[in-house]
Each structure stands twice: as C-alpha cells, then as structure tokens.
C-alpha positions, 0 to 999 in steps of 0.5 A: 184247106190251103192255097198252093202254087200252080206250076204256070203263070199268065204273062201279059206283054206288049208286042215289040214296035206296037202298043198291042198287049198279048197274054200267054197262059201257061208260062213257067211260074218260077221264071225269075225275071222278065227277060226269062219270060220274054225268052219263053214267049219269043220262042213261040212268037218267032214262028210268025216273026214277032216278039215282046218287050219287057217294058210294063210286062206283068206276071199273074200267078194263080193259087188254088185251094187244096 
C-alpha cells in the first residue's frame, strides 16, 4: 500500500477587502502558483461580485492510501 496524490486540493484564501477567509475544495491540485488558484476561484466568485487575494493563501493536498 502507498499514498497517491489526488487530483484536487483545498484552497483557503481571504476575500478581497475583508479579513474573512473562504475555503474551496476541489481546485486543481497541480495548480503551480497562487495566482492560478486565484484565477480559478475568482471565476466562481465573480457570479456574486467577489474575489480573493493571494496574500496568506494556503493549499492543502490530501493523499489517499491505495
């Protein structure tokens, strides 16, 4: 048995203009930069007129035993 990478990651970021943090499960795990993660999240948040910042953004990748 070994750990294998999943295809998605959890990104936690701050909403622009606030101190509120928001978490998105299911972002692409191989996103190489915070700017790319921001672009993915902002596409979704644009529906409600919001965006996130990359300042103190975190990415959590979970590995599963297989």
